[in-house]
Structures are given as structure tokens and as C-alpha cells.
N, C-alpha and C positions, 0 to 999 in steps of 0.2 A: 484458675482465674488469672487474667493478665491485667496489669494496670500501668499506665504511663502518665507521667506528670510533666506539664508544660508550664513554665514561668511566664505569666502574662505581664506582670509589673512587680513592684517591690513587695506587694502583699497578695496579689491574686494568683491563684493556681488553677489550671484546668487539669482535671483527672479523667482520663479516658479508660473505660473498663471494657473487658471482653470476658464474658462468662461462658464456659464450654457447654455444649449441648447436653452432656450427661447430668450436669448439675441443674440445668434448666428443667430437664425431663424429671429429675427426682423431685424438685419443688412442685412442679405441675402435678405429679402423681400424688404427692402429699395433700395438695389442695383438693384434687378430685376425690381422694379418699374421704375427706371431710364433707364434701358436697354430697357424695353417695349416701352418707348416713341420714341426710335430711331431704334429699331431692324427691320431688313428687313427679313420678313418671306414670302416665296412664297405663293401667294394667298391672302395676307392681306396687307392693307395699313399700313404705319408706325404708330405705337401706337395703332393699332386695333387687333393685334395678341393675341390669348389667352395666359395667363401667363404660362400655362404648356408647350406649344409649345416653347415659348421663353426660358423657363428654360431648356428644352431638347436641344435646339440649342446652347444656350449660358451659360450652367451650369458651364463650366470650367472658363470662364471669370468672371462670377458672384462670384464664390468661391474666385478667386484671388483678386477681387476688395473688397470683404467682409473682407478678411484677411488684405489687405492693409489699410483699414479704421479702423477695429476693434482693431488690435494689438496695434497701437500707442495710441489709445484712452484708452484702458485698462491699458497699460503701464504707462501712465501719472497718471491715478487714483491710481495705485499701489504706485508710487513714493510719491504721496500726503498722502496716508493712512499710509505708513510706514515711512514717514518723511525722505526720502532719497534724497540727492542732488548730482547726479552724475557729474563728471567733464567732461565727454565725452559722445558721443552717445553710446547706448547699443549694445551689440552683441546678436542678436536674433537667437535662434536655437531651436531644438526639437519641431518644430511646428507640432501639430497633431490635426486632426479633426475626432473624433471617436464617433459614435452614437450621432452626433449633438453637442457634447461637444468639445470646443476648449481648448487645453493646449499648452503652450509654455514656454520657459525659456529666461530670459533677464539677461545677465551678465554685470555688471556695475562697474566702479571704482569711489570711492569717492574722493573728494578733500582733500588732506592731510592738516594737521594742521602745517602750516609753521611759525616757531617762529624765526624771524630775529632780531638780536641784533647787536649793534655797527657797523652799516653800514655807519655812518658818520665818516669822518676823516680817511678813509682808506689811508695808505701810498702808494703813487704812485711814481715810479722812472721814470723820463722822460729822454730818451736818446737824444743826440744831432743829429740834421739833417744836420749838417755841413759836407761838402764833403772835405776830405783832398786831397792834391796833389798826395799822394800815391794811394788813391782810384781812382782818375781821371786817373792816369797813367795806372793802372791795367785795367781800362775800355777801354782805348785807345788801349792797347795791345790786349784785347779781341776782340775789333772792327776790328783790323788788321786781326786776325786769321779768324774771321767770313767772311771777304772779300777775304780770301785766299792770304793775303799779307805776305811777308817775315818779320820776327821779326825785322830785321834791317832797314826796309823801313822807310824813313823819312816822317813824316806827315808835309806837308807845305800848303801854300795858294792854290797851284794848286790842291792838294788832296781835300782840303776843298771845292773848287769850284765844284769838281767832284761829291760831295755828297750834293750839293745844298746850300753851305754857301759861303759868299763873301771872308772870311778870316779864317785862322786856329783859330785865337782868338775867332771869333764868333762861330765857331764850338764847341770849348771847353766850351764856356759859355753856349751854348744850352745843351751840354752833362751834364754839371754840374747841370743845372736847373732840368734836367730829373732825375739825381741821387738824388738830394735833395727831389724832389717830391716822388720818390720811398721810400726814407728813412722816410719821413713824414707819408706815408701810412703804412709802416711797424711798425713805432712807435705807430701809432694810434691803430693798431691791438694788439701790445704788451701791451699798456696801458689798453685796454679793457680786455685783458686776465688776467692782474694783478688784475684788479677790480673783475672779475668773480671768480678767484681763491680765493681771500680773502673772498668773500661772501660765497662760497661753504664751506670753512673751519669753518665758523661761524654758519652754519645751517645744522642739521642732521634731515632727515625725509624720510619716504618711498615715492617712486614715483609711480604714476599710470602706470601700465603696458601697458594699451591701448595707452596712449600718447607716451610712449617710443617706442612702436611697430610702430606707425604711423611715428614718426620722423626717426626711423631706416630705414624703407622702403623708405622714402624720400631721406635719405643720400645714400642708396644703389643705387637708381636710378641716383642721381647726379654723384656718383662714376663711374658707368657703362657708363654714357653719356660722361664723360671726357675721358675714355678709348677709346670709339668709335671715338671721335674727333681726337685722336692721331693715329687712324688707327688700333687699336687692333682687332684681330679676335674673333669670338664668343667663341671659346674654351678657348682662353687666358683670355677673360673677365670673364668667369665662374670660372676659376682657381684663378685669382687675387681677385675676389669677395670673394671666400671662405677663402682665406688667410687673407683678411682684415676684415672679418665679426666681429670678436671679438672686434677689435679696433673701428669699426664703431658703434657697439652696445653700447660700453662704451661712445663714443662721443654723441650718441643719448640720453642716460640717463643724461649725463652732461647738454645737451641742455635743456631738460625738467626741470631738477632740478634748473638750473639758471633762466629759464623763470618764474617758480613758485615763486622763491625768489624775482625777480624784480616785479612781480605782487603784492606780499605782500607789498613790499616797496611802490609801487604806491598807494595801499589802505591806508597804514599808513600815507602817506604824502599828500593824496588827489590829486594825480597827475592824471589828466584826459586828454587824447589826444583830440584834436579838428580837425575836417575835416579829412585830409589825414595824420595826424601825426601818427607815430608809437609809441606805448606805451613803448616798450623796449628801443628805442632810447631816448625817453624823460626821462625815469628813469635813464638811463646811464648818460645823460647830467647832471641831478640833482646830482648824486653821484660824478661825476668828479668835479663839482663846490664845493662840500663839502669835497673833498679829501685833504690830506696833500701831497703837491708836493715837490719833491726834484730832483735836477739834478744828472744824472749819473756821477760817478767819472771818 
């Protein structure tokens, strides 16, 4: 087997393989031997048909199976011989079988060298989840409009009962609890964003294009599914997707970059998830415990 490696950029490598005909023939023979055991050829019992007839009838299947078995095997040998550790699965193309010799190309991305410093003691500003009377009043006004009520309509116990609460006071308490819950959730997102932004500022490194591409397509799918849920038509979805593509790709790159940083911190701090634990969540919890907290003014 021959393998040559071409450096495309800081992380991407192109590996070109050439597998000699004797090895291709051996794998093809092994595959045909398995097919012979179960092949149904008219006039012959299973496993008794001549190999040349089986090859004639199942040659295409044998070739596909040979490639499916041989390419991964050779690829792994190439990684070992060239001491390459890809971060993701390879992109295999240019597969050719000519005069018994197999050639193909594997494009891989390497794991970047992530140097993370000063990740402990990150300053985090925590906003209050308290709900003011003004916020509660605005929500009640919004509630009125949502039910088609006049702005001057008085909310009283009778109204509260119409929406399932014994008194107006109980209705306000429930509404306030919901608002506090929403604020806590928004604050949690804000805190995590502060943490991620601080980490991103402290680490510069190239990101693997294959991981960004995968994350990008995942985000595109989520974006389009949300539009479908809101009843958007196909042409509108296509247009909005094109408009949002640049922003979505930037977000995908940010996702990958922050994930690799959190992975590196996990490695440095020996953070290992157990059972169904999520590594990212576990590292974020560690960083939040180590953070310097202050209340918003």
C-alpha cells in the first residue's frame, strides 16, 4: 500500500492511497467466498455453485462489498503509518479501481492545539430575577390585549375566576411566579453566554472545517423546522435561509470553538462525565463555581 499526505491548510490533510492489485484480489476473493456460501444460482444448491458463475452473477455486489471492507482497513493503516489523528470521520472520494489497483482520497481534519488560559475566576454579572410592579402591570395589560379586552377593563376577582383562579390576588401571584421563572431562565442563558464569550476571547486557534460544516447543517435544519412550525411556505423558507446563512455559519463556528475549549478544560481538570452526564454541562458547572460573581447594578 502507498499513501501520500498533502497539507491543505493548518488543520486539513489530503491522504491519497494506492492499494496494489494482489491485496484487492485477496479481499475480492474473501468476499466472493462468503457470497458463494449463500448465493442462489439456478441448477445449483447453495454453496455448490462454481466461483466463476457466482462472480458473473454477483460481481457488482462483490465489488461494493470489497470496497466497503478494504477502504476503512487501508485508511486506518494510513493513519497509523503517517501518525495522523483526525478529529472527525474522513471524506472519502476519487475512488477508482483500474487494472486491479484501487486508489482513493481521504480528506481529514486534525484536532487543533487549543491553549486555554485564565479560565478560572471569570467575572460573571448576575441579573436580578425579581419582578417589579411595573413589569407585572405591563404583563397584565398585554394579557388584556391578548384576550381582546379594552385597556380600561378592570381586572377583578370575577375576571380571575373566568381564567381559572379563585381571586385576582392568586392570579397575580401565579403570573408573577411565571415571570420570575422566565427571568431565571433568561438569566441562565445570559450567564452562560458571558462565560462562553470570556473563554472565546482568551483562546485563538483554527477550527476544523468538517465540524463547522456539520454544526452548520444542523443549525440550518433547526432554523427551517422552526419556520415550518410557524407555517412558512417553502419559497419563504428558502429565502429566509439564504438571508440567515452567514449568521448561522458564524454561530456554528462559535459552537465548535467553544466546544473544543470546554473539552480542553475538561482534559486539564480531569472532568469526566459518568453515565448520562453531558461533558459540556459538567464543565460549565465547574467554571461557574470558579467564577467571580457580582450582582447587576
